[in-house]
C-alpha positions as CSV (number, residue, x, y, z in Angstrom):
1,M,8.7,169.2,272.2
2,S,4.9,169.3,273.3
3,D,2.5,170.3,275.5
4,K,3.5,174.2,274.9
5,R,1.3,176.6,276.7
6,L,0.4,180.0,275.4
7,V,1.7,182.9,277.8
8,V,0.5,186.6,277.5
9,T,4.1,188.6,278.5
10,D,4.1,191.8,279.8
11,D,3.8,193.7,276.5
12,G,0.7,192.2,275.7
13,S,2.6,189.8,273.1
14,H,2.6,185.7,273.4
15,T,4.9,183.5,273.7
16,L,5.1,179.8,274.2
17,Y,6.3,178.0,277.5
18,I,7.9,174.3,277.6
19,P,7.3,172.2,280.7
20,E,10.1,169.8,279.5
21,L,12.7,172.7,279.5
22,N,10.9,175.1,282.1
23,E,11.6,177.9,279.6
24,T,9.6,179.9,276.9
25,Y,10.2,180.9,273.7
26,H,10.4,184.8,274.5
27,S,11.2,186.8,277.5
28,T,8.2,187.1,279.8
29,H,8.6,190.9,280.1
30,G,7.6,191.5,276.5
31,A,8.4,189.0,273.7
32,I,8.0,191.9,270.6
33,Q,10.1,194.6,272.7
34,E,12.9,191.8,273.3
35,S,12.8,190.8,269.6
36,K,12.7,194.7,268.5
37,H,15.6,195.5,271.0
38,I,17.8,192.9,270.8
39,F,17.3,191.7,266.9
40,M,16.3,194.5,265.0
41,E,17.8,197.6,266.7
42,M,21.0,196.4,268.4
43,G,21.6,194.1,265.0
44,L,19.8,194.6,261.5
45,L,19.6,198.5,262.0
46,Y,22.7,198.9,263.5
47,F,24.4,196.7,260.4
48,L,22.3,199.2,258.3
49,E,23.2,202.2,259.6
50,R,26.8,201.4,260.1
51,E,27.3,200.2,256.7
52,K,24.9,202.7,255.2
53,I,23.6,200.1,252.4
54,E,20.5,199.3,251.5
55,E,20.5,195.5,251.7
56,A,21.2,192.3,254.4
57,S,21.9,188.8,254.7
58,I,20.6,187.3,258.4
59,L,21.6,183.6,259.0
60,E,19.0,183.2,262.6
61,I,19.5,180.3,264.8
62,G,16.5,179.2,266.2
63,F,13.4,179.9,263.8
64,G,11.0,179.1,267.0
65,T,7.7,181.4,266.6
66,G,8.6,183.4,263.7
67,L,8.6,186.3,265.2
68,N,12.3,187.7,264.4
69,A,11.4,186.9,260.8
70,L,8.0,188.8,260.9
71,L,9.8,191.9,262.4
72,C,12.3,191.8,259.5
73,V,9.3,191.4,256.8
74,L,7.5,194.4,258.1
75,F,10.4,196.3,257.9
76,A,12.0,195.4,254.9
77,K,8.2,196.6,253.6
78,A,8.4,199.2,255.2
79,E,11.7,201.0,254.6
80,N,12.1,199.4,251.2
81,K,15.3,197.1,252.1
82,S,16.3,194.1,250.8
83,I,16.3,191.4,253.2
84,H,18.0,187.1,252.5
85,Y,16.8,185.6,255.6
86,E,17.8,181.8,256.5
87,S,16.6,180.5,259.5
88,L,17.4,176.7,261.1
89,E,15.1,175.0,263.6
90,A,15.2,171.3,264.5
91,F,11.7,171.4,266.4
92,P,9.4,173.5,263.9
93,L,6.2,174.3,265.6
94,S,2.7,173.0,264.5
95,E,0.4,175.0,262.5
96,E,-1.7,174.8,265.1
97,E,0.4,176.6,267.7
98,T,2.0,179.2,265.5
99,S,-2.0,180.1,264.7
100,K,-2.7,181.2,268.3
101,L,0.1,184.0,268.4
102,N,-0.7,187.5,268.2
103,Y,1.9,189.3,266.9
104,A,0.6,190.1,263.6
105,Q,-2.5,191.6,265.6
106,I,-0.2,193.9,267.8
107,L,2.1,195.0,265.3
108,E,-0.8,196.2,263.2
109,G,1.6,196.8,259.9
110,E,-0.5,196.2,256.4
111,N,-1.1,192.5,256.1
112,S,0.6,191.4,259.1
113,T,-1.6,189.0,259.7
114,G,-1.2,187.6,255.7
115,I,2.8,188.0,256.1
116,F,2.8,186.3,259.3
117,Q,0.7,183.2,258.1
118,Q,2.6,183.1,254.9
119,I,6.2,183.1,256.7
120,H,4.7,179.9,258.8
121,A,2.9,178.4,255.5
122,S,6.6,178.8,253.1
123,P,7.8,175.3,252.9
124,W,11.0,173.8,254.6
125,N,14.2,173.1,253.1
126,E,13.3,175.2,250.0
127,Q,13.6,179.4,249.3
128,S,10.5,181.1,249.1
129,R,9.5,185.0,248.1
130,I,7.4,186.5,251.0
131,L,7.9,189.9,249.3
132,P,9.9,190.9,246.1
133,K,12.8,192.2,248.1
134,F,12.3,189.5,250.8
135,E,13.9,185.7,250.0
136,L,13.1,183.1,253.0
137,F,15.0,180.2,253.7
138,K,13.6,178.2,256.5
139,H,15.9,174.8,257.2
140,E,14.7,171.8,259.4
141,I,17.9,171.1,260.7
142,K,20.2,171.3,263.7
143,V,22.7,173.6,263.8
144,Q,25.1,171.1,264.0
145,D,24.3,169.5,261.0
146,Y,24.1,172.8,259.0
147,S,26.7,173.6,256.6
148,A,26.7,177.4,255.3
149,K,26.7,177.7,251.4
150,E,26.9,181.5,251.5
151,K,28.0,184.0,254.0
152,F,25.8,186.4,256.1
153,D,25.9,189.4,257.1
154,I,24.2,189.0,260.5
155,C,23.3,186.4,262.7
156,F,20.6,186.4,265.3
157,F,21.4,184.0,267.5
158,D,18.2,183.3,269.3
159,A,18.5,179.4,270.8
160,F,17.1,178.8,274.2
161,A,19.3,179.7,277.1
162,P,22.5,177.9,278.1
163,S,21.2,176.3,281.1
164,K,18.5,174.8,278.9
165,Q,20.3,173.7,275.9
166,P,23.7,173.9,276.7
167,E,24.6,172.1,273.4
168,M,23.5,175.1,271.3
169,W,26.6,177.5,272.8
170,E,29.4,175.2,272.7
171,V,32.5,176.7,271.0
172,D,32.1,174.3,268.2
173,V,28.6,176.2,267.1
174,L,30.2,179.4,267.9
175,K,32.6,178.7,265.4
176,K,30.5,177.5,262.8
177,V,28.5,181.0,263.2
178,W,31.8,182.9,262.9
179,N,32.7,180.9,259.6
180,A,29.4,181.7,258.2
181,L,29.9,185.6,258.8
182,K,31.6,187.7,256.2
183,I,34.1,190.1,257.9
184,H,32.9,192.8,259.9
185,G,29.4,190.8,260.1
186,V,27.4,191.0,263.3
187,F,26.5,188.5,265.7
188,V,23.5,189.5,268.2
189,T,22.0,187.6,271.2
190,Y,20.0,187.9,274.4
191,C,23.0,186.0,276.5
192,A,25.2,187.9,278.2
193,K,27.0,184.8,280.3
194,G,30.7,185.6,280.5
195,Q,31.5,182.4,279.0
196,L,29.6,182.9,276.1
197,K,31.7,186.2,275.7
198,R,35.1,184.4,276.8
199,D,34.6,182.0,273.8
200,L,33.0,184.8,271.5
201,K,36.6,186.5,272.1
202,S,38.6,183.3,271.8
203,I,37.3,182.9,268.4
204,G,38.2,186.2,267.3
205,F,35.0,188.3,267.7
206,E,35.3,191.7,269.0
207,V,32.3,191.5,272.0
208,E,30.6,194.5,273.1
209,S,28.4,194.3,276.4
210,L,25.0,196.2,275.8
211,P,21.7,197.2,277.5
212,G,19.2,194.8,277.5
213,P,15.5,194.6,276.6
214,P,13.3,195.2,279.7
215,G,13.9,192.8,282.3
216,K,17.2,192.2,281.4
217,M,20.5,193.9,282.2
218,Q,22.8,193.3,279.4
219,M,22.9,191.5,275.9
220,V,25.8,190.8,273.7
221,R,27.0,191.9,270.0
222,A,29.7,190.4,268.8
223,T,31.7,191.7,265.2
224,K,33.7,189.4,263.3
225,I,37.2,191.3,263.0
């Protein structure tokens, strides 16, 4: 996917526009706002508070710009939590593309820029340690070809929309996620399509429709039961 264009979203943070898909990596209503609400608050924070534990393992479908990973590293650093983070990406962005993104400057955490650079500089297909308590494993692979070697607490499902990449939302892919999650594991995504909810329920997930981030009425959280 080439010729991506930098877009400033409503909260001042960047996203990238892909002409071939007529799609952006994040909501134009606010990239950071969207990721914080869906993946951090409704996903990671919800899980940690529910389980009353200090660690979590996360499987992300769609590494993209690395924004979700950055938010998780900064959270782990600030809250002294242990996180094992694995992310799948079939089409990694180039260094030129990621170097233009302003997430670290906006978030202004301690050494955010250095951490963001480290996330993207870490090699693909092997484990890296970003912080003493944060492990990162970036897989350059299609989800259809991925086989989980362990079970995860949380899945950040951040693929492009079903209308743009329908193959990412097929039942077989969702079953793969189900198999990769522990019992009571949590699945979160920005998508709230009725078909997605029906498919998740058919697999065995307990599905919740939750308020979405700015510009989106709903999102979905599902629990493996």
